[in-house]
SETIZA-192607 format. One line per 10 residues: number of its first residue (from 1); for each residue x, y, z of N, C-alpha, C, O. Coordinates in steps of 0.2 Angstrom, whole numbers, plus 2048, in hexadecimal, padded with zeros to 3 digits. Layout:
<atoms>
NUM) X/Y/Z/X/Y/Z/X/Y/Z/X/Y/Z | ...
</atoms>
This chain:
<atoms>
1) 4DF/A27/B5E/4D8/A22/B62/4DD/A1B/B64/4E1/A18/B60 | 4DC/A19/B69/4E0/A14/B6A/4DB/A0F/B6B/4D5/A10/B6C | 4DF/A0A/B6C/4DC/A00/B6A/4D8/A01/B6F/4D3/9FD/B6D | 4D8/A02/B71/4D3/A03/B7B/4CE/A04/B79/4CA/A00/B79 | 4CD/A0C/B76/4C9/A10/B73/4C5/A0B/B6F/4C4/A0D/B6A | 4C3/A07/B6F/4BE/A05/B68/4BA/A01/B6A/4BC/9FD/B6D | 4B2/A01/B6B/4AD/9FF/B6E/4AD/9F7/B6A/4AA/9F8/B64 | 4B0/9F1/B6C/4B0/9EB/B66/4A7/9E8/B65/4A5/9E4/B61 | 4A4/9EA/B6B/49E/9E7/B6A/49D/9EB/B67/4A0/9E9/B63 | 499/9F3/B64/499/9F2/B5E/49D/9F6/B59/49C/9FC/B58
11) 4A2/9F3/B57/4A4/9EE/B52/4A2/9EA/B4E/4A1/9EA/B48 | 4A0/9E5/B55/4A0/9DD/B54/497/9DF/B4E/496/9DD/B49 | 492/9E4/B55/48B/9E3/B50/48E/9E8/B4A/488/9E9/B47 | 493/9ED/B46/494/9F2/B40/496/9EA/B3D/497/9EB/B37 | 497/9E5/B3F/49A/9E2/B3A/495/9DB/B37/494/9D8/B32 | 492/9DB/B3D/48C/9D4/B3F/486/9D7/B37/483/9D3/B34 | 485/9DE/B35/480/9E2/B30/486/9E2/B2B/483/9E0/B26 | 48B/9E2/B2A/48E/9E2/B22/48E/9DE/B1F/492/9D9/B1F | 488/9E0/B18/488/9D8/B15/48D/9DC/B10/48D/9E2/B0F | 491/9D5/B0E/497/9D6/B09/495/9D4/B03/499/9D2/AFE
21) 48E/9D5/B02/488/9D4/AF9/48A/9D9/AF6/48D/9D9/AF0 | 486/9DE/AFA/483/9E6/AF8/48B/9E4/AF4/48C/9E2/AEE | 48E/9E6/AFA/494/9E9/AF5/498/9E8/AEF/49B/9ED/AEB | 497/9E0/AEE/49B/9DF/AEB/496/9E0/AE4/499/9E0/ADF | 48D/9E2/AE3/488/9E0/AE2/488/9E8/ADA/486/9E9/AD5 | 48D/9EB/ADF/48D/9F2/ADE/493/9F4/ADA/494/9F9/AD8 | 497/9F0/ADA/49D/9F3/AD7/49F/9ED/AD1/4A0/9E7/AD1 | 4A0/9F2/ACA/49F/9EF/AC2/4A7/9EC/AC2/4AC/9EF/AC2 | 4A6/9E6/AC1/4AC/9E2/AC0/4AF/9E1/ABD/4B3/9DD/ABF | 4AE/9E6/AB6/4B1/9E6/AAF/4B6/9EE/AB2/4BB/9F0/AB0
31) 4B4/9F0/AB4/4B8/9F7/AB5/4BC/9F5/ABB/4C2/9F5/AB9 | 4BC/9F2/AC0/4BE/9F1/AC5/4C6/9EA/AC3/4CB/9EA/AC6 | 4C3/9E7/ABE/4C8/9E3/ABB/4CF/9E8/AB8/4D5/9E8/AB9 | 4C9/9EE/AB3/4CF/9F3/AAE/4D3/9F5/AB4/4D9/9F5/AB4 | 4CE/9F8/AB8/4D4/9FC/ABD/4DB/9F7/ABF/4E1/9F8/ABE | 4D8/9F2/AC3/4DE/9EE/AC8/4E2/9EC/AC1/4E6/9E8/AC3 | 4E2/9EC/AB9/4E6/9E9/AB7/4EA/9F1/AB5/4F0/9F0/AB4 | 4E8/9F7/AB5/4EA/9FD/AB1/4EF/9FD/AB9/4F5/9FC/AB7 | 4F0/9FD/ABD/4F1/9FD/AC5/4F6/9F9/AC4/4FB/9FB/AC7 | 4F7/9F4/AC0/4FC/9EF/AC5/501/9F0/ABE/507/9EE/ABF
41) 4FF/9F3/AB8/502/9F4/AB2/507/9FD/AB1/50C/9FF/AAD | 504/A01/AB7/504/A07/ABA/50E/A06/ABD/513/A08/ABB | 50A/A00/AC4/513/9FC/AC8/516/9F9/AC3/51B/9FC/AC1 | 515/9F5/AC2/51B/9F2/ABC/51E/9F8/AB6/523/9F7/AB3 | 51B/9FD/AB4/521/A01/AB1/523/A06/AB4/527/A0A/AB2 | 521/A06/ABB/526/A0C/ABF/52D/A09/AC4/532/A0C/AC6 | 528/A01/AC5/52F/9FD/AC6/533/9FD/AC2/539/9FD/AC3 | 530/9FC/ABB/536/9FA/AB4/53B/A00/AB8/541/9FF/ABA | 536/A07/AB7/53C/A10/AB3/540/A0D/ABB/545/A0B/AB9 | 53F/A0C/AC1/542/A0B/ACA/54A/A08/AC9/550/A0A/ACB
51) 548/A01/AC2/54C/9FC/AC3/553/A01/AC0/558/A01/AC3 | 552/A05/ABA/558/A06/ABA/555/A07/AAF/555/A0C/AAC | 553/A01/AAC/553/9FE/AA7/54C/A01/AA3/547/A05/AA4 | 550/9FE/A9D/54C/A04/A95/546/9FE/A95/548/9F8/A97 | 53E/A00/A92/53B/9FD/A90/53C/9F8/A8A/537/9F6/A88 | 542/9F7/A86/544/9F5/A82/547/9ED/A85/548/9E9/A82 | 549/9ED/A8C/550/9EB/A8F/549/9E5/A93/54A/9DF/A96 | 543/9E9/A93/53F/9E9/A99/539/9E1/A94/539/9DB/A96 | 536/9E4/A8F/538/9DF/A8A/53B/9D8/A87/539/9D2/A87 | 540/9DC/A86/546/9D3/A85/546/9CD/A88/546/9C7/A86
61) 544/9D2/A90/548/9CF/A95/541/9CA/A9A/541/9C7/AA0 | 539/9CC/A95/534/9C8/A95/52F/9CB/A99/529/9C9/A9B | 532/9D3/A9C/52D/9D5/AA3/528/9DC/AA2/524/9E0/AA5 | 529/9DC/A9B/526/9E2/A99/522/9DC/A92/525/9D7/A92 | 51D/9DC/A8F/51A/9DA/A8A/518/9DD/A83/514/9DA/A80
</atoms>
């Protein structure tokens, strides 16, 4: 699909109909926060492993709590 084939009027009408508050209400804030925290922790552990540090070294450096 090329950018020239997009119907901009249709996209604008869809965007104007979208209500962000409906989506925010449907999300469970606690589970979203916990999921984000878990994702950040997993990513941090991957970066530590890829850097070659051991978990003990990461704790000593204050990277891992």
